[in-house]
mmCIF entry with sequence, helices, sheets and N, C-alpha, C, O atoms, coordinates in Angstrom:
data_MODEL
# 
_entry.id   MODEL 
# 
_entity.id                         1 
_entity.type                       polymer 
_entity.pdbx_number_of_molecules   1 
# 
_entity_poly.entity_id                      1 
_entity_poly.type                           'polypeptide(L)' 
_entity_poly.nstd_linkage                   no 
_entity_poly.nstd_monomer                   no 
_entity_poly.pdbx_seq_one_letter_code       MKNLVIIVGTIVLGCLIFDLIVGDNEGSLKNESKEVMINCIEDYLE 
_entity_poly.pdbx_seq_one_letter_code_can   MKNLVIIVGTIVLGCLIFDLIVGDNEGSLKNESKEVMINCIEDYLE 
_entity_poly.pdbx_strand_id                 A 
# 
loop_
_entity_poly_seq.entity_id 
_entity_poly_seq.num 
_entity_poly_seq.mon_id 
_entity_poly_seq.hetero 
1 1  MET n 
1 2  LYS n 
1 3  ASN n 
1 4  LEU n 
1 5  VAL n 
1 6  ILE n 
1 7  ILE n 
1 8  VAL n 
1 9  GLY n 
1 10 THR n 
1 11 ILE n 
1 12 VAL n 
1 13 LEU n 
1 14 GLY n 
1 15 CYS n 
1 16 LEU n 
1 17 ILE n 
1 18 PHE n 
1 19 ASP n 
1 20 LEU n 
1 21 ILE n 
1 22 VAL n 
1 23 GLY n 
1 24 ASP n 
1 25 ASN n 
1 26 GLU n 
1 27 GLY n 
1 28 SER n 
1 29 LEU n 
1 30 LYS n 
1 31 ASN n 
1 32 GLU n 
1 33 SER n 
1 34 LYS n 
1 35 GLU n 
1 36 VAL n 
1 37 MET n 
1 38 ILE n 
1 39 ASN n 
1 40 CYS n 
1 41 ILE n 
1 42 GLU n 
1 43 ASP n 
1 44 TYR n 
1 45 LEU n 
1 46 GLU n 
# 
_struct_asym.id          A 
_struct_asym.entity_id   1 
# 
loop_
_struct_conf.conf_type_id 
_struct_conf.id 
_struct_conf.pdbx_PDB_helix_id 
_struct_conf.beg_label_comp_id 
_struct_conf.beg_label_asym_id 
_struct_conf.beg_label_seq_id 
_struct_conf.pdbx_beg_PDB_ins_code 
_struct_conf.end_label_comp_id 
_struct_conf.end_label_asym_id 
_struct_conf.end_label_seq_id 
_struct_conf.pdbx_end_PDB_ins_code 
_struct_conf.beg_auth_comp_id 
_struct_conf.beg_auth_asym_id 
_struct_conf.beg_auth_seq_id 
_struct_conf.end_auth_comp_id 
_struct_conf.end_auth_asym_id 
_struct_conf.end_auth_seq_id 
_struct_conf.pdbx_PDB_helix_class 
_struct_conf.details 
_struct_conf.pdbx_PDB_helix_length 
HELX_P HELX_P1 AA1 LYS A 2  ? VAL A 22 ? LYS A 2  VAL A 22 1 ? 21 
HELX_P HELX_P2 AA2 LEU A 29 ? LEU A 45 ? LEU A 29 LEU A 45 1 ? 17 
# 
_struct_conf_type.id          HELX_P 
_struct_conf_type.criteria    ? 
_struct_conf_type.reference   ? 
# 
loop_
_atom_site.group_PDB 
_atom_site.id 
_atom_site.type_symbol 
_atom_site.label_atom_id 
_atom_site.label_alt_id 
_atom_site.label_comp_id 
_atom_site.label_asym_id 
_atom_site.label_entity_id 
_atom_site.label_seq_id 
_atom_site.pdbx_PDB_ins_code 
_atom_site.Cartn_x 
_atom_site.Cartn_y 
_atom_site.Cartn_z 
_atom_site.occupancy 
_atom_site.B_iso_or_equiv 
_atom_site.pdbx_formal_charge 
_atom_site.auth_seq_id 
_atom_site.auth_comp_id 
_atom_site.auth_asym_id 
_atom_site.auth_atom_id 
_atom_site.pdbx_PDB_model_num 
ATOM 1   N N  . MET A 1 1  ? 0.819  -1.191 0.000   1.00 0.00 ? 1  MET A N  1 
ATOM 2   C CA . MET A 1 1  ? 0.000  0.000  0.000   1.00 0.00 ? 1  MET A CA 1 
ATOM 3   C C  . MET A 1 1  ? 0.867  1.261  0.000   1.00 0.00 ? 1  MET A C  1 
ATOM 4   O O  . MET A 1 1  ? 0.557  2.245  -0.671  1.00 0.00 ? 1  MET A O  1 
ATOM 5   N N  . LYS A 1 2  ? 1.962  1.209  0.770   1.00 0.00 ? 2  LYS A N  1 
ATOM 6   C CA . LYS A 1 2  ? 2.864  2.363  0.830   1.00 0.00 ? 2  LYS A CA 1 
ATOM 7   C C  . LYS A 1 2  ? 3.486  2.626  -0.543  1.00 0.00 ? 2  LYS A C  1 
ATOM 8   O O  . LYS A 1 2  ? 3.636  3.779  -0.947  1.00 0.00 ? 2  LYS A O  1 
ATOM 9   N N  . ASN A 1 3  ? 3.845  1.562  -1.256  1.00 0.00 ? 3  ASN A N  1 
ATOM 10  C CA . ASN A 1 3  ? 4.430  1.719  -2.589  1.00 0.00 ? 3  ASN A CA 1 
ATOM 11  C C  . ASN A 1 3  ? 3.427  2.322  -3.561  1.00 0.00 ? 3  ASN A C  1 
ATOM 12  O O  . ASN A 1 3  ? 3.795  3.123  -4.420  1.00 0.00 ? 3  ASN A O  1 
ATOM 13  N N  . LEU A 1 4  ? 2.158  1.940  -3.427  1.00 0.00 ? 4  LEU A N  1 
ATOM 14  C CA . LEU A 1 4  ? 1.121  2.492  -4.302  1.00 0.00 ? 4  LEU A CA 1 
ATOM 15  C C  . LEU A 1 4  ? 0.972  3.989  -4.086  1.00 0.00 ? 4  LEU A C  1 
ATOM 16  O O  . LEU A 1 4  ? 0.837  4.742  -5.050  1.00 0.00 ? 4  LEU A O  1 
ATOM 17  N N  . VAL A 1 5  ? 0.995  4.427  -2.844  1.00 0.00 ? 5  VAL A N  1 
ATOM 18  C CA . VAL A 1 5  ? 0.890  5.858  -2.535  1.00 0.00 ? 5  VAL A CA 1 
ATOM 19  C C  . VAL A 1 5  ? 2.081  6.614  -3.112  1.00 0.00 ? 5  VAL A C  1 
ATOM 20  O O  . VAL A 1 5  ? 1.919  7.709  -3.650  1.00 0.00 ? 5  VAL A O  1 
ATOM 21  N N  . ILE A 1 6  ? 3.263  6.043  -3.003  1.00 0.00 ? 6  ILE A N  1 
ATOM 22  C CA . ILE A 1 6  ? 4.464  6.684  -3.553  1.00 0.00 ? 6  ILE A CA 1 
ATOM 23  C C  . ILE A 1 6  ? 4.373  6.780  -5.069  1.00 0.00 ? 6  ILE A C  1 
ATOM 24  O O  . ILE A 1 6  ? 4.705  7.821  -5.638  1.00 0.00 ? 6  ILE A O  1 
ATOM 25  N N  . ILE A 1 7  ? 3.932  5.721  -5.733  1.00 0.00 ? 7  ILE A N  1 
ATOM 26  C CA . ILE A 1 7  ? 3.823  5.726  -7.193  1.00 0.00 ? 7  ILE A CA 1 
ATOM 27  C C  . ILE A 1 7  ? 2.792  6.740  -7.655  1.00 0.00 ? 7  ILE A C  1 
ATOM 28  O O  . ILE A 1 7  ? 3.054  7.497  -8.589  1.00 0.00 ? 7  ILE A O  1 
ATOM 29  N N  . VAL A 1 8  ? 1.620  6.773  -7.020  1.00 0.00 ? 8  VAL A N  1 
ATOM 30  C CA . VAL A 1 8  ? 0.577  7.731  -7.407  1.00 0.00 ? 8  VAL A CA 1 
ATOM 31  C C  . VAL A 1 8  ? 1.054  9.159  -7.158  1.00 0.00 ? 8  VAL A C  1 
ATOM 32  O O  . VAL A 1 8  ? 0.814  10.038 -7.985  1.00 0.00 ? 8  VAL A O  1 
ATOM 33  N N  . GLY A 1 9  ? 1.718  9.401  -6.041  1.00 0.00 ? 9  GLY A N  1 
ATOM 34  C CA . GLY A 1 9  ? 2.246  10.730 -5.756  1.00 0.00 ? 9  GLY A CA 1 
ATOM 35  C C  . GLY A 1 9  ? 3.278  11.170 -6.778  1.00 0.00 ? 9  GLY A C  1 
ATOM 36  O O  . GLY A 1 9  ? 3.307  12.336 -7.172  1.00 0.00 ? 9  GLY A O  1 
ATOM 37  N N  . THR A 1 10 ? 4.122  10.249 -7.208  1.00 0.00 ? 10 THR A N  1 
ATOM 38  C CA . THR A 1 10 ? 5.127  10.558 -8.220  1.00 0.00 ? 10 THR A CA 1 
ATOM 39  C C  . THR A 1 10 ? 4.475  10.898 -9.552  1.00 0.00 ? 10 THR A C  1 
ATOM 40  O O  . THR A 1 10 ? 4.914  11.820 -10.239 1.00 0.00 ? 10 THR A O  1 
ATOM 41  N N  . ILE A 1 11 ? 3.441  10.169 -9.919  1.00 0.00 ? 11 ILE A N  1 
ATOM 42  C CA . ILE A 1 11 ? 2.733  10.441 -11.182 1.00 0.00 ? 11 ILE A CA 1 
ATOM 43  C C  . ILE A 1 11 ? 2.060  11.809 -11.136 1.00 0.00 ? 11 ILE A C  1 
ATOM 44  O O  . ILE A 1 11 ? 2.126  12.565 -12.105 1.00 0.00 ? 11 ILE A O  1 
ATOM 45  N N  . VAL A 1 12 ? 1.415  12.131 -10.018 1.00 0.00 ? 12 VAL A N  1 
ATOM 46  C CA . VAL A 1 12 ? 0.753  13.432 -9.893  1.00 0.00 ? 12 VAL A CA 1 
ATOM 47  C C  . VAL A 1 12 ? 1.781  14.560 -9.947  1.00 0.00 ? 12 VAL A C  1 
ATOM 48  O O  . VAL A 1 12 ? 1.556  15.574 -10.608 1.00 0.00 ? 12 VAL A O  1 
ATOM 49  N N  . LEU A 1 13 ? 2.903  14.389 -9.257  1.00 0.00 ? 13 LEU A N  1 
ATOM 50  C CA . LEU A 1 13 ? 3.954  15.402 -9.286  1.00 0.00 ? 13 LEU A CA 1 
ATOM 51  C C  . LEU A 1 13 ? 4.509  15.570 -10.694 1.00 0.00 ? 13 LEU A C  1 
ATOM 52  O O  . LEU A 1 13 ? 4.763  16.694 -11.127 1.00 0.00 ? 13 LEU A O  1 
ATOM 53  N N  . GLY A 1 14 ? 4.697  14.479 -11.407 1.00 0.00 ? 14 GLY A N  1 
ATOM 54  C CA . GLY A 1 14 ? 5.164  14.560 -12.790 1.00 0.00 ? 14 GLY A CA 1 
ATOM 55  C C  . GLY A 1 14 ? 4.193  15.300 -13.686 1.00 0.00 ? 14 GLY A C  1 
ATOM 56  O O  . GLY A 1 14 ? 4.604  16.080 -14.545 1.00 0.00 ? 14 GLY A O  1 
ATOM 57  N N  . CYS A 1 15 ? 2.905  15.058 -13.488 1.00 0.00 ? 15 CYS A N  1 
ATOM 58  C CA . CYS A 1 15 ? 1.893  15.773 -14.283 1.00 0.00 ? 15 CYS A CA 1 
ATOM 59  C C  . CYS A 1 15 ? 1.911  17.269 -13.991 1.00 0.00 ? 15 CYS A C  1 
ATOM 60  O O  . CYS A 1 15 ? 1.775  18.083 -14.904 1.00 0.00 ? 15 CYS A O  1 
ATOM 61  N N  . LEU A 1 16 ? 2.077  17.631 -12.731 1.00 0.00 ? 16 LEU A N  1 
ATOM 62  C CA . LEU A 1 16 ? 2.132  19.050 -12.372 1.00 0.00 ? 16 LEU A CA 1 
ATOM 63  C C  . LEU A 1 16 ? 3.364  19.727 -12.966 1.00 0.00 ? 16 LEU A C  1 
ATOM 64  O O  . LEU A 1 16 ? 3.270  20.841 -13.480 1.00 0.00 ? 16 LEU A O  1 
ATOM 65  N N  . ILE A 1 17 ? 4.502  19.073 -12.899 1.00 0.00 ? 17 ILE A N  1 
ATOM 66  C CA . ILE A 1 17 ? 5.728  19.642 -13.470 1.00 0.00 ? 17 ILE A CA 1 
ATOM 67  C C  . ILE A 1 17 ? 5.602  19.763 -14.983 1.00 0.00 ? 17 ILE A C  1 
ATOM 68  O O  . ILE A 1 17 ? 6.022  20.765 -15.561 1.00 0.00 ? 17 ILE A O  1 
ATOM 69  N N  . PHE A 1 18 ? 5.026  18.749 -15.632 1.00 0.00 ? 18 PHE A N  1 
ATOM 70  C CA . PHE A 1 18 ? 4.823  18.804 -17.082 1.00 0.00 ? 18 PHE A CA 1 
ATOM 71  C C  . PHE A 1 18 ? 3.917  19.967 -17.448 1.00 0.00 ? 18 PHE A C  1 
ATOM 72  O O  . PHE A 1 18 ? 4.172  20.659 -18.433 1.00 0.00 ? 18 PHE A O  1 
ATOM 73  N N  . ASP A 1 19 ? 2.855  20.196 -16.665 1.00 0.00 ? 19 ASP A N  1 
ATOM 74  C CA . ASP A 1 19 ? 1.942  21.297 -16.938 1.00 0.00 ? 19 ASP A CA 1 
ATOM 75  C C  . ASP A 1 19 ? 2.633  22.638 -16.746 1.00 0.00 ? 19 ASP A C  1 
ATOM 76  O O  . ASP A 1 19 ? 2.348  23.583 -17.481 1.00 0.00 ? 19 ASP A O  1 
ATOM 77  N N  . LEU A 1 20 ? 3.537  22.744 -15.774 1.00 0.00 ? 20 LEU A N  1 
ATOM 78  C CA . LEU A 1 20 ? 4.272  23.992 -15.587 1.00 0.00 ? 20 LEU A CA 1 
ATOM 79  C C  . LEU A 1 20 ? 5.194  24.285 -16.765 1.00 0.00 ? 20 LEU A C  1 
ATOM 80  O O  . LEU A 1 20 ? 5.433  25.445 -17.103 1.00 0.00 ? 20 LEU A O  1 
ATOM 81  N N  . ILE A 1 21 ? 5.707  23.234 -17.384 1.00 0.00 ? 21 ILE A N  1 
ATOM 82  C CA . ILE A 1 21 ? 6.652  23.433 -18.478 1.00 0.00 ? 21 ILE A CA 1 
ATOM 83  C C  . ILE A 1 21 ? 5.929  23.733 -19.785 1.00 0.00 ? 21 ILE A C  1 
ATOM 84  O O  . ILE A 1 21 ? 6.281  24.698 -20.464 1.00 0.00 ? 21 ILE A O  1 
ATOM 85  N N  . VAL A 1 22 ? 4.927  22.937 -20.159 1.00 0.00 ? 22 VAL A N  1 
ATOM 86  C CA . VAL A 1 22 ? 4.320  23.073 -21.480 1.00 0.00 ? 22 VAL A CA 1 
ATOM 87  C C  . VAL A 1 22 ? 2.844  23.447 -21.444 1.00 0.00 ? 22 VAL A C  1 
ATOM 88  O O  . VAL A 1 22 ? 2.168  23.386 -22.471 1.00 0.00 ? 22 VAL A O  1 
ATOM 89  N N  . GLY A 1 23 ? 2.342  23.829 -20.291 1.00 0.00 ? 23 GLY A N  1 
ATOM 90  C CA . GLY A 1 23 ? 0.927  24.179 -20.201 1.00 0.00 ? 23 GLY A CA 1 
ATOM 91  C C  . GLY A 1 23 ? 0.601  25.502 -20.880 1.00 0.00 ? 23 GLY A C  1 
ATOM 92  O O  . GLY A 1 23 ? 1.500  26.231 -21.299 1.00 0.00 ? 23 GLY A O  1 
ATOM 93  N N  . ASP A 1 24 ? -0.677 25.804 -20.986 1.00 0.00 ? 24 ASP A N  1 
ATOM 94  C CA . ASP A 1 24 ? -1.120 27.036 -21.628 1.00 0.00 ? 24 ASP A CA 1 
ATOM 95  C C  . ASP A 1 24 ? -1.411 28.143 -20.632 1.00 0.00 ? 24 ASP A C  1 
ATOM 96  O O  . ASP A 1 24 ? -1.897 29.205 -21.020 1.00 0.00 ? 24 ASP A O  1 
ATOM 97  N N  . ASN A 1 25 ? -1.126 27.919 -19.360 1.00 0.00 ? 25 ASN A N  1 
ATOM 98  C CA . ASN A 1 25 ? -1.396 28.958 -18.372 1.00 0.00 ? 25 ASN A CA 1 
ATOM 99  C C  . ASN A 1 25 ? -0.353 30.063 -18.458 1.00 0.00 ? 25 ASN A C  1 
ATOM 100 O O  . ASN A 1 25 ? 0.651  29.920 -19.156 1.00 0.00 ? 25 ASN A O  1 
ATOM 101 N N  . GLU A 1 26 ? -0.586 31.160 -17.755 1.00 0.00 ? 26 GLU A N  1 
ATOM 102 C CA . GLU A 1 26 ? 0.273  32.335 -17.849 1.00 0.00 ? 26 GLU A CA 1 
ATOM 103 C C  . GLU A 1 26 ? 1.699  32.088 -17.359 1.00 0.00 ? 26 GLU A C  1 
ATOM 104 O O  . GLU A 1 26 ? 2.643  32.637 -17.926 1.00 0.00 ? 26 GLU A O  1 
ATOM 105 N N  . GLY A 1 27 ? 1.870  31.288 -16.334 1.00 0.00 ? 27 GLY A N  1 
ATOM 106 C CA . GLY A 1 27 ? 3.190  31.109 -15.749 1.00 0.00 ? 27 GLY A CA 1 
ATOM 107 C C  . GLY A 1 27 ? 3.993  29.965 -16.312 1.00 0.00 ? 27 GLY A C  1 
ATOM 108 O O  . GLY A 1 27 ? 5.043  29.627 -15.765 1.00 0.00 ? 27 GLY A O  1 
ATOM 109 N N  . SER A 1 28 ? 3.533  29.359 -17.388 1.00 0.00 ? 28 SER A N  1 
ATOM 110 C CA . SER A 1 28 ? 4.254  28.199 -17.910 1.00 0.00 ? 28 SER A CA 1 
ATOM 111 C C  . SER A 1 28 ? 5.542  28.632 -18.598 1.00 0.00 ? 28 SER A C  1 
ATOM 112 O O  . SER A 1 28 ? 5.664  29.764 -19.067 1.00 0.00 ? 28 SER A O  1 
ATOM 113 N N  . LEU A 1 29 ? 6.484  27.725 -18.649 1.00 0.00 ? 29 LEU A N  1 
ATOM 114 C CA . LEU A 1 29 ? 7.774  28.005 -19.260 1.00 0.00 ? 29 LEU A CA 1 
ATOM 115 C C  . LEU A 1 29 ? 7.615  28.326 -20.738 1.00 0.00 ? 29 LEU A C  1 
ATOM 116 O O  . LEU A 1 29 ? 8.349  29.154 -21.277 1.00 0.00 ? 29 LEU A O  1 
ATOM 117 N N  . LYS A 1 30 ? 6.659  27.675 -21.396 1.00 0.00 ? 30 LYS A N  1 
ATOM 118 C CA . LYS A 1 30 ? 6.424  27.914 -22.823 1.00 0.00 ? 30 LYS A CA 1 
ATOM 119 C C  . LYS A 1 30 ? 5.981  29.354 -23.070 1.00 0.00 ? 30 LYS A C  1 
ATOM 120 O O  . LYS A 1 30 ? 6.495  30.010 -23.976 1.00 0.00 ? 30 LYS A O  1 
ATOM 121 N N  . ASN A 1 31 ? 5.044  29.847 -22.284 1.00 0.00 ? 31 ASN A N  1 
ATOM 122 C CA . ASN A 1 31 ? 4.552  31.214 -22.477 1.00 0.00 ? 31 ASN A CA 1 
ATOM 123 C C  . ASN A 1 31 ? 5.586  32.244 -22.054 1.00 0.00 ? 31 ASN A C  1 
ATOM 124 O O  . ASN A 1 31 ? 5.701  33.295 -22.684 1.00 0.00 ? 31 ASN A O  1 
ATOM 125 N N  . GLU A 1 32 ? 6.333  31.963 -21.006 1.00 0.00 ? 32 GLU A N  1 
ATOM 126 C CA . GLU A 1 32 ? 7.364  32.911 -20.568 1.00 0.00 ? 32 GLU A CA 1 
ATOM 127 C C  . GLU A 1 32 ? 8.463  33.032 -21.622 1.00 0.00 ? 32 GLU A C  1 
ATOM 128 O O  . GLU A 1 32 ? 8.915  34.140 -21.913 1.00 0.00 ? 32 GLU A O  1 
ATOM 129 N N  . SER A 1 33 ? 8.894  31.921 -22.191 1.00 0.00 ? 33 SER A N  1 
ATOM 130 C CA . SER A 1 33 ? 9.939  31.983 -23.222 1.00 0.00 ? 33 SER A CA 1 
ATOM 131 C C  . SER A 1 33 ? 9.408  32.644 -24.483 1.00 0.00 ? 33 SER A C  1 
ATOM 132 O O  . SER A 1 33 ? 10.162 33.313 -25.190 1.00 0.00 ? 33 SER A O  1 
ATOM 133 N N  . LYS A 1 34 ? 8.135  32.471 -24.775 1.00 0.00 ? 34 LYS A N  1 
ATOM 134 C CA . LYS A 1 34 ? 7.521  33.148 -25.931 1.00 0.00 ? 34 LYS A CA 1 
ATOM 135 C C  . LYS A 1 34 ? 7.568  34.662 -25.746 1.00 0.00 ? 34 LYS A C  1 
ATOM 136 O O  . LYS A 1 34 ? 7.906  35.398 -26.673 1.00 0.00 ? 34 LYS A O  1 
ATOM 137 N N  . GLU A 1 35 ? 7.229  35.119 -24.545 1.00 0.00 ? 35 GLU A N  1 
ATOM 138 C CA . GLU A 1 35 ? 7.262  36.557 -24.264 1.00 0.00 ? 35 GLU A CA 1 
ATOM 139 C C  . GLU A 1 35 ? 8.680  37.109 -24.372 1.00 0.00 ? 35 GLU A C  1 
ATOM 140 O O  . GLU A 1 35 ? 8.877  38.196 -24.917 1.00 0.00 ? 35 GLU A O  1 
ATOM 141 N N  . VAL A 1 36 ? 9.659  36.383 -23.866 1.00 0.00 ? 36 VAL A N  1 
ATOM 142 C CA . VAL A 1 36 ? 11.052 36.826 -23.932 1.00 0.00 ? 36 VAL A CA 1 
ATOM 143 C C  . VAL A 1 36 ? 11.504 36.915 -25.381 1.00 0.00 ? 36 VAL A C  1 
ATOM 144 O O  . VAL A 1 36 ? 12.154 37.887 -25.767 1.00 0.00 ? 36 VAL A O  1 
ATOM 145 N N  . MET A 1 37 ? 11.168 35.914 -26.188 1.00 0.00 ? 37 MET A N  1 
ATOM 146 C CA . MET A 1 37 ? 11.575 35.934 -27.598 1.00 0.00 ? 37 MET A CA 1 
ATOM 147 C C  . MET A 1 37 ? 10.903 37.069 -28.361 1.00 0.00 ? 37 MET A C  1 
ATOM 148 O O  . MET A 1 37 ? 11.534 37.715 -29.198 1.00 0.00 ? 37 MET A O  1 
ATOM 149 N N  . ILE A 1 38 ? 9.631  37.314 -28.077 1.00 0.00 ? 38 ILE A N  1 
ATOM 150 C CA . ILE A 1 38 ? 8.928  38.418 -28.748 1.00 0.00 ? 38 ILE A CA 1 
ATOM 151 C C  . ILE A 1 38 ? 9.563  39.750 -28.361 1.00 0.00 ? 38 ILE A C  1 
ATOM 152 O O  . ILE A 1 38 ? 9.755  40.615 -29.216 1.00 0.00 ? 38 ILE A O  1 
ATOM 153 N N  . ASN A 1 39 ? 9.890  39.924 -27.085 1.00 0.00 ? 39 ASN A N  1 
ATOM 154 C CA . ASN A 1 39 ? 10.534 41.169 -26.649 1.00 0.00 ? 39 ASN A CA 1 
ATOM 155 C C  . ASN A 1 39 ? 11.904 41.349 -27.283 1.00 0.00 ? 39 ASN A C  1 
ATOM 156 O O  . ASN A 1 39 ? 12.273 42.463 -27.655 1.00 0.00 ? 39 ASN A O  1 
ATOM 157 N N  . CYS A 1 40 ? 12.659 40.267 -27.411 1.00 0.00 ? 40 CYS A N  1 
ATOM 158 C CA . CYS A 1 40 ? 13.984 40.354 -28.047 1.00 0.00 ? 40 CYS A CA 1 
ATOM 159 C C  . CYS A 1 40 ? 13.864 40.736 -29.513 1.00 0.00 ? 40 CYS A C  1 
ATOM 160 O O  . CYS A 1 40 ? 14.635 41.556 -30.013 1.00 0.00 ? 40 CYS A O  1 
ATOM 161 N N  . ILE A 1 41 ? 12.903 40.144 -30.196 1.00 0.00 ? 41 ILE A N  1 
ATOM 162 C CA . ILE A 1 41 ? 12.692 40.452 -31.610 1.00 0.00 ? 41 ILE A CA 1 
ATOM 163 C C  . ILE A 1 41 ? 12.266 41.896 -31.788 1.00 0.00 ? 41 ILE A C  1 
ATOM 164 O O  . ILE A 1 41 ? 12.741 42.581 -32.694 1.00 0.00 ? 41 ILE A O  1 
ATOM 165 N N  . GLU A 1 42 ? 11.356 42.369 -30.915 1.00 0.00 ? 42 GLU A N  1 
ATOM 166 C CA . GLU A 1 42 ? 10.918 43.764 -31.006 1.00 0.00 ? 42 GLU A CA 1 
ATOM 167 C C  . GLU A 1 42 ? 12.068 44.719 -30.722 1.00 0.00 ? 42 GLU A C  1 
ATOM 168 O O  . GLU A 1 42 ? 12.183 45.748 -31.388 1.00 0.00 ? 42 GLU A O  1 
ATOM 169 N N  . ASP A 1 43 ? 12.915 44.409 -29.757 1.00 0.00 ? 43 ASP A N  1 
ATOM 170 C CA . ASP A 1 43 ? 14.069 45.251 -29.463 1.00 0.00 ? 43 ASP A CA 1 
ATOM 171 C C  . ASP A 1 43 ? 15.050 45.253 -30.629 1.00 0.00 ? 43 ASP A C  1 
ATOM 172 O O  . ASP A 1 43 ? 15.642 46.287 -30.941 1.00 0.00 ? 43 ASP A O  1 
ATOM 173 N N  . TYR A 1 44 ? 15.224 44.112 -31.270 1.00 0.00 ? 44 TYR A N  1 
ATOM 174 C CA . TYR A 1 44 ? 16.137 44.013 -32.395 1.00 0.00 ? 44 TYR A CA 1 
ATOM 175 C C  . TYR A 1 44 ? 15.636 44.832 -33.581 1.00 0.00 ? 44 TYR A C  1 
ATOM 176 O O  . TYR A 1 44 ? 16.436 45.433 -34.299 1.00 0.00 ? 44 TYR A O  1 
ATOM 177 N N  . LEU A 1 45 ? 14.324 44.862 -33.793 1.00 0.00 ? 45 LEU A N  1 
ATOM 178 C CA . LEU A 1 45 ? 13.756 45.572 -34.936 1.00 0.00 ? 45 LEU A CA 1 
ATOM 179 C C  . LEU A 1 45 ? 13.764 47.084 -34.743 1.00 0.00 ? 45 LEU A C  1 
ATOM 180 O O  . LEU A 1 45 ? 13.642 47.827 -35.717 1.00 0.00 ? 45 LEU A O  1 
ATOM 181 N N  . GLU A 1 46 ? 13.903 47.548 -33.514 1.00 0.00 ? 46 GLU A N  1 
ATOM 182 C CA . GLU A 1 46 ? 13.898 49.007 -33.274 1.00 0.00 ? 46 GLU A CA 1 
ATOM 183 C C  . GLU A 1 46 ? 15.214 49.647 -33.591 1.00 0.00 ? 46 GLU A C  1 
ATOM 184 O O  . GLU A 1 46 ? 15.364 50.859 -33.441 1.00 0.00 ? 46 GLU A O  1 
# 
């Protein structure tokens, strides 16, 4: 039973970390890097 709790907890934690990296929410790594790249491109074009 203890092993099952550890495995389920690991899966849930992995899903949360995956969502932070590639999710569509505001704080995800994908959206933050998109904003940085857009700002760099705009600065370069000025």
